[in-house]
N, C-alpha and C positions, 0 to 999 in steps of 0.2 A: 428344564425348559424355561425360556424367558417368558415374561408376562405377555409380550406381544405374540409369541408363538402359541401360548396356551389360548389366547383370545382368538387367534386365527383358527385353531383346531375346533374351538367351540362354534365359531361361525360356519365352518365347513359342515359340522353336524347339523346345524340349523338349515344350511343350504340343501343338504341331502334330504332332510325331512320335508322341506317345502317342495322339492322336486318329486318326492314320493307321493305327496298329497295331490299335486297337480296331475300326476299320472292316474291316480285313482278317480279324480273327477272327469278326466278325459275318457276313462273307461265308462263312466256313467253316460256321457254324451254318446259314445259309440253304441251303448246298449239301447239308446233311443233312436234307432234307425240311423245311427251315425250322423246326427244333425250338425255336429260341429259348432263353431262359435258364431257363424253368420247366417246360417240358413233361416228362412222365415218360419215363424211359429203359428202363422194363420194360413188358412186355406184360400183358395181363389175367391171364395165368397165373403171373406173377411172374418170367418169364425176361427176360434182356436182349433188347431189341428187335432183330429180325433185319433190319429195313429201314434201319437206320442204323449207322454206325460209332460205337459207344458210347464207346470210348476217345477218339476224336477230339473228340466232343461235350463230354465231361468236361474234356478238356484246354483246349478253346476257352473253355468257361464259366469255368474257374478263371483263365485268363489275362485274360479280360475283367474279372473281379472285381478282380484285382490292378491292372490298368491304370486302372480307374475310381477306385480308391483313390489311385493315383499322380496322377491328373488332379486330384482334389480338393486334394491337397497342393500341386501346382504352382500352381493357381489362387489358393490362399491366399498363396503366396510372391509371385505377380504383384501381387496386391492390395496387399501390404505394400510392394512395390517402387514401385508407383504413388504411394502416399501419401508415400514418401520423395522421389520426383521432385517432387511437389507442394510438399513442405516445402523442398526445395532451391531451387525456383523462387521461393517466397515469401520466402525469406531472402536471395536474391541481391540485391546492391545495384543491379544493372542492370535488375532487373524493375520495371516501372512499378507504381504503387499501383493498387488497384481503382478509386478515383475517377478517376485519370488515364486509365486504359484506357477507362472508361465515357465520359469526355469525348472521347477520341480516336475512339471508335467512332461518335460523333455520332448517337446515338439508334438505331443499327441493331439494338440488342438490346432496344429498348422493346417492350412488348406492344401488339399491334394487334387481338387477338381473344381470346375466352375460351370454353372448352368448357362449354356449358350443360347438355348431356346426352350420355352415352356408353352405348350399348346393350350388354348382356351378349353376349359371343361375337362382337362386331363386329370388323371390321378395325382400327378405332380402338383398341378395348380391347386387341387383340392386338399392337399396335405394339411393336416390340422396342427395348430400350435400345441405345445406341451400343456398338459392339464395342470391346473394350479396345484393339485395335490402332489404332483411330481416335483414341482419347485419346492414345496414345503418339505417333502421327504428328503430332498437333496440337502436342504439347509440343516435339517435336524439330524439326519443319519450320518452326514459327512461334514461336520462343522469345520474340519481342518482343510477342506477342499471346496470352498464356496464359490470358486470362479465362475462355473457354469451358471449357478443360480443367480448370483449377483448380476452377471452380465445380462441374463434373461430379464431380470426385473427392471433394468434401466434401458432396455431396448425400446425404440419408438413404438407408440401404440399402433400405428398403421402397420408396422412390421409384424406385430403379434397377431394381427387379424387376417393374415393371408398365408397362402401356401408357398411353394417354391416359386421364385421369380428369376427372370433373366438377370445374370450378374451375381447371383448368390454363390458364395464360395462354400464348397463342401469340406467340412472338417471331420465329419464322422458319418458313416453310412453302415448301419448295422454293426458288424464287428470290425469294419474297416476304419483305419485312421491313417494319418500321414506316415506312420512308422511301418505299417505292414501293407500299404497300397502299392501294387506293382503296375497294374494296367486297368483300363475300363472293363476288361473281361472279369475282373474281380467283382465289380458292381453288377455286371450282367448275371453272374453266377448267383449272387444273393437274390436279385430280383426274380430270376427264374424259379428259384426254390422257395420263394416267399409270396407266391400269388395268393391274394385274399388274406394275407397275414400282415401284421403291423411291422414296419421297419422304423427304428428310431434314427432320425437324421439330424446331425448338428450342422448348422450353417452359420456363416458369418455374413451379416448384412449391415452396411453402413458402419463397419468396424465393431458391431455388436454381435455377440453370439446368441443364437436362437435354436431351440430344439423343436423339431417337427415329427409328427407321426405320419408315415407314408404307407399306403396300402396298394401294392401293385395289383392291377386288375385289367380285364379286357374292357375296352370302351370304344367310342365311335372312331377313334383314330388308330394309328399304328403303335405297336408295342404295348407294354404293360404300364409304362410311366407317362408317356407323352411329353418327354423332354429330351434334350440333347446335352450331354455333359462333355466337357473338354478337360483333359488332364492338365495339371499345372506342373511346371518343372520344379525340381527340388529347390531351385534358387528363388522361386517366386515368393 
Protein backbone atom coordinates (compact mmCIF):
# COMPACT_ATOMS: atom_id res chain seq x y z
CA UNK A 1 0.00 0.00 0.00
CA UNK A 2 1.12 3.56 -0.64
CA UNK A 3 1.67 5.96 2.22
CA UNK A 4 -1.41 7.95 1.19
CA UNK A 5 -3.54 4.81 1.14
CA UNK A 6 -2.32 3.70 4.56
CA UNK A 7 -3.09 7.15 5.98
CA UNK A 8 -6.60 7.08 4.53
CA UNK A 9 -7.26 3.67 6.05
CA UNK A 10 -6.11 4.95 9.43
CA UNK A 11 -8.39 7.96 9.05
CA UNK A 12 -11.27 5.65 8.18
CA UNK A 13 -10.70 3.72 11.41
CA UNK A 14 -10.70 7.02 13.30
CA UNK A 15 -13.93 8.04 11.56
CA UNK A 16 -15.58 4.75 12.52
CA UNK A 17 -14.49 5.17 16.14
CA UNK A 18 -15.89 8.70 16.28
CA UNK A 19 -19.20 7.57 14.78
CA UNK A 20 -19.42 4.70 17.28
CA UNK A 21 -18.85 7.06 20.22
CA UNK A 22 -21.42 9.53 18.89
CA UNK A 23 -23.91 6.67 18.74
CA UNK A 24 -23.15 5.75 22.35
CA UNK A 25 -23.77 9.29 23.57
CA UNK A 26 -26.98 9.51 21.56
CA UNK A 27 -28.10 6.37 23.38
CA UNK A 28 -27.40 8.19 26.65
CA UNK A 29 -29.70 11.05 25.60
CA UNK A 30 -32.37 8.60 24.56
CA UNK A 31 -32.16 6.96 27.97
CA UNK A 32 -32.96 10.36 29.51
CA UNK A 33 -36.52 10.48 28.23
CA UNK A 34 -35.17 11.01 24.72
CA UNK A 35 -34.33 14.67 25.37
CA UNK A 36 -32.22 15.07 22.26
CA UNK A 37 -29.85 17.98 21.65
CA UNK A 38 -32.26 20.92 21.93
CA UNK A 39 -35.00 20.15 24.43
CA UNK A 40 -35.06 22.44 27.52
CA UNK A 41 -33.44 21.21 30.72
CA UNK A 42 -35.52 23.37 33.04
CA UNK A 43 -39.19 23.08 33.88
CA UNK A 44 -41.91 25.68 33.55
CA UNK A 45 -40.93 27.25 36.85
CA UNK A 46 -37.28 27.65 35.93
CA UNK A 47 -35.93 24.73 37.96
CA UNK A 48 -33.79 21.89 36.62
CA UNK A 49 -36.01 19.12 35.37
CA UNK A 50 -36.54 16.40 37.96
CA UNK A 51 -37.39 13.69 35.43
CA UNK A 52 -33.88 13.53 33.93
CA UNK A 53 -30.25 13.64 35.02
CA UNK A 54 -29.44 17.16 33.86
CA UNK A 55 -25.69 16.75 34.40
CA UNK A 56 -25.58 13.59 32.29
CA UNK A 57 -27.57 15.23 29.49
CA UNK A 58 -25.31 18.27 29.41
CA UNK A 59 -22.21 16.08 29.38
CA UNK A 60 -23.61 13.96 26.53
CA UNK A 61 -24.59 17.00 24.48
CA UNK A 62 -21.18 18.63 24.88
CA UNK A 63 -19.41 15.42 23.93
CA UNK A 64 -21.59 14.96 20.85
CA UNK A 65 -20.85 18.52 19.69
CA UNK A 66 -17.10 17.93 20.07
CA UNK A 67 -17.26 14.58 18.29
CA UNK A 68 -19.24 16.02 15.39
CA UNK A 69 -16.59 18.69 14.93
CA UNK A 70 -13.90 15.99 15.01
CA UNK A 71 -15.90 14.02 12.43
CA UNK A 72 -16.01 16.99 10.04
CA UNK A 73 -12.25 17.43 10.38
CA UNK A 74 -11.54 13.74 9.71
CA UNK A 75 -13.80 13.72 6.66
CA UNK A 76 -11.87 16.65 5.20
CA UNK A 77 -8.60 14.77 5.77
CA UNK A 78 -10.07 11.66 4.12
CA UNK A 79 -11.15 13.69 1.11
CA UNK A 80 -7.67 15.15 0.80
CA UNK A 81 -6.17 11.67 1.09
CA UNK A 82 -8.42 10.30 -1.64
CA UNK A 83 -7.36 13.06 -3.99
CA UNK A 84 -3.73 12.20 -3.22
CA UNK A 85 -4.39 8.52 -4.01
CA UNK A 86 -5.97 9.61 -7.27
CA UNK A 87 -2.97 11.80 -8.09
CA UNK A 88 -0.55 8.96 -7.31
CA UNK A 89 -2.50 6.56 -9.52
CA UNK A 90 -2.65 9.10 -12.33
CA UNK A 91 1.09 9.75 -12.17
CA UNK A 92 2.05 6.08 -11.91
CA UNK A 93 3.84 4.78 -14.97
CA UNK A 94 2.02 1.42 -14.66
CA UNK A 95 -1.42 3.01 -14.63
CA UNK A 96 -3.07 2.70 -18.06
CA UNK A 97 -4.29 5.84 -19.74
CA UNK A 98 -7.99 6.72 -19.77
CA UNK A 99 -8.26 5.84 -23.45
CA UNK A 100 -6.55 2.49 -22.89
CA UNK A 101 -8.88 1.57 -20.06
CA UNK A 102 -11.94 2.55 -22.03
CA UNK A 103 -10.74 0.33 -24.84
CA UNK A 104 -10.00 -2.56 -22.45
CA UNK A 105 -13.43 -2.30 -20.85
CA UNK A 106 -14.88 -2.95 -24.34
CA UNK A 107 -17.85 -0.64 -24.01
CA UNK A 108 -19.09 -1.84 -20.63
CA UNK A 109 -19.17 1.75 -19.39
CA UNK A 110 -21.11 3.05 -22.36
CA UNK A 111 -24.51 4.57 -21.63
CA UNK A 112 -27.59 2.53 -22.47
CA UNK A 113 -30.37 4.68 -20.94
CA UNK A 114 -31.03 8.22 -19.75
CA UNK A 115 -33.13 9.61 -16.90
CA UNK A 116 -35.93 11.59 -18.53
CA UNK A 117 -37.80 12.44 -15.31
CA UNK A 118 -37.07 12.12 -11.58
CA UNK A 119 -39.85 12.87 -9.07
CA UNK A 120 -39.23 14.91 -5.93
CA UNK A 121 -38.93 12.75 -2.83
CA UNK A 122 -38.69 9.56 -4.88
CA UNK A 123 -36.31 6.65 -4.19
CA UNK A 124 -34.43 7.63 -7.36
CA UNK A 125 -33.88 11.19 -6.14
CA UNK A 126 -32.81 9.90 -2.73
CA UNK A 127 -30.26 7.44 -4.11
CA UNK A 128 -27.05 7.81 -2.13
CA UNK A 129 -23.55 8.36 -3.57
CA UNK A 130 -21.01 5.58 -3.24
CA UNK A 131 -19.42 5.24 0.17
CA UNK A 132 -15.86 6.46 0.51
CA UNK A 133 -14.87 2.94 1.62
CA UNK A 134 -16.02 1.58 -1.77
CA UNK A 135 -13.83 4.07 -3.62
CA UNK A 136 -10.83 3.12 -1.51
CA UNK A 137 -11.44 -0.61 -1.95
CA UNK A 138 -11.72 -0.15 -5.71
CA UNK A 139 -8.39 1.64 -5.77
CA UNK A 140 -6.65 -0.93 -3.57
CA UNK A 141 -8.19 -4.16 -4.82
CA UNK A 142 -8.20 -3.26 -8.52
CA UNK A 143 -5.11 -1.09 -9.12
CA UNK A 144 -5.05 -2.02 -12.82
CA UNK A 145 -8.60 -0.81 -13.41
CA UNK A 146 -8.91 2.51 -11.63
CA UNK A 147 -11.14 4.25 -14.15
CA UNK A 148 -14.28 4.18 -12.03
CA UNK A 149 -12.59 5.33 -8.84
CA UNK A 150 -10.56 8.04 -10.53
CA UNK A 151 -13.56 9.46 -12.33
CA UNK A 152 -15.56 9.39 -9.11
CA UNK A 153 -12.91 11.36 -7.28
CA UNK A 154 -12.87 14.16 -9.83
CA UNK A 155 -16.64 14.39 -10.18
CA UNK A 156 -18.08 17.80 -9.18
CA UNK A 157 -18.88 18.07 -5.47
CA UNK A 158 -22.50 18.97 -6.15
CA UNK A 159 -22.89 15.79 -8.20
CA UNK A 160 -21.55 13.67 -5.36
CA UNK A 161 -24.16 15.04 -2.98
CA UNK A 162 -27.29 14.14 -4.91
CA UNK A 163 -29.20 11.15 -6.19
CA UNK A 164 -30.39 10.47 -9.71
CA UNK A 165 -31.11 13.60 -11.73
CA UNK A 166 -32.81 14.28 -15.05
CA UNK A 167 -30.27 13.92 -17.82
CA UNK A 168 -28.10 11.37 -16.01
CA UNK A 169 -26.94 8.65 -18.38
CA UNK A 170 -27.15 5.09 -17.06
CA UNK A 171 -23.95 3.06 -17.60
CA UNK A 172 -24.67 0.31 -15.10
CA UNK A 173 -27.79 -0.86 -13.27
CA UNK A 174 -27.20 -3.86 -11.04
CA UNK A 175 -25.97 -6.57 -13.39
CA UNK A 176 -26.93 -4.57 -16.49
CA UNK A 177 -24.47 -2.70 -18.69
CA UNK A 178 -24.31 -1.58 -22.30
CA UNK A 179 -23.24 -5.02 -23.50
CA UNK A 180 -26.14 -7.04 -22.06
CA UNK A 181 -28.94 -4.44 -21.97
CA UNK A 182 -31.77 -5.29 -24.36
CA UNK A 183 -34.78 -3.24 -23.21
CA UNK A 184 -36.18 -1.34 -20.22
CA UNK A 185 -37.91 -4.56 -19.24
CA UNK A 186 -34.49 -5.69 -18.04
CA UNK A 187 -34.40 -2.74 -15.65
CA UNK A 188 -37.97 -3.42 -14.55
CA UNK A 189 -37.13 -7.04 -13.77
CA UNK A 190 -34.21 -6.05 -11.54
CA UNK A 191 -36.29 -3.40 -9.75
CA UNK A 192 -39.20 -5.79 -9.18
CA UNK A 193 -36.94 -8.38 -7.59
CA UNK A 194 -34.91 -5.87 -5.57
CA UNK A 195 -37.59 -4.09 -3.52
CA UNK A 196 -36.03 -2.82 -0.27
CA UNK A 197 -32.64 -4.06 -1.49
CA UNK A 198 -29.62 -2.08 -2.67
CA UNK A 199 -28.92 -1.74 -6.39
CA UNK A 200 -25.58 -0.36 -7.51
CA UNK A 201 -26.06 2.16 -10.32
CA UNK A 202 -23.28 3.74 -12.38
CA UNK A 203 -24.22 7.02 -14.05
CA UNK A 204 -22.48 9.56 -16.23
CA UNK A 205 -23.10 13.18 -15.27
CA UNK A 206 -21.29 16.11 -16.86
CA UNK A 207 -18.99 13.54 -18.55
CA UNK A 208 -17.95 12.18 -15.14
CA UNK A 209 -18.77 8.73 -13.82
CA UNK A 210 -20.51 8.38 -10.48
CA UNK A 211 -21.74 5.38 -8.53
CA UNK A 212 -25.03 5.47 -6.62
CA UNK A 213 -26.83 3.10 -4.28
CA UNK A 214 -30.53 2.89 -5.15
CA UNK A 215 -33.18 1.13 -3.03
CA UNK A 216 -36.51 0.48 -4.81
CA UNK A 217 -39.43 0.92 -2.42
CA UNK A 218 -43.03 2.02 -2.19
CA UNK A 219 -43.41 5.76 -1.67
CA UNK A 220 -46.04 8.48 -2.14
CA UNK A 221 -45.85 8.33 -5.94
CA UNK A 222 -46.11 5.63 -8.58
CA UNK A 223 -43.77 2.70 -9.01
CA UNK A 224 -40.78 1.72 -6.90
CA UNK A 225 -38.28 4.24 -8.31
CA UNK A 226 -40.15 7.44 -9.11
CA UNK A 227 -38.25 8.10 -12.32
CA UNK A 228 -38.62 7.57 -16.04
CA UNK A 229 -35.78 6.09 -18.09
CA UNK A 230 -35.46 6.22 -21.84
CA UNK A 231 -33.29 3.74 -23.77
CA UNK A 232 -30.41 5.11 -25.79
CA UNK A 233 -29.63 3.78 -29.23
CA UNK A 234 -26.45 1.80 -29.71
CA UNK A 235 -25.06 4.69 -31.73
CA UNK A 236 -25.58 7.29 -28.94
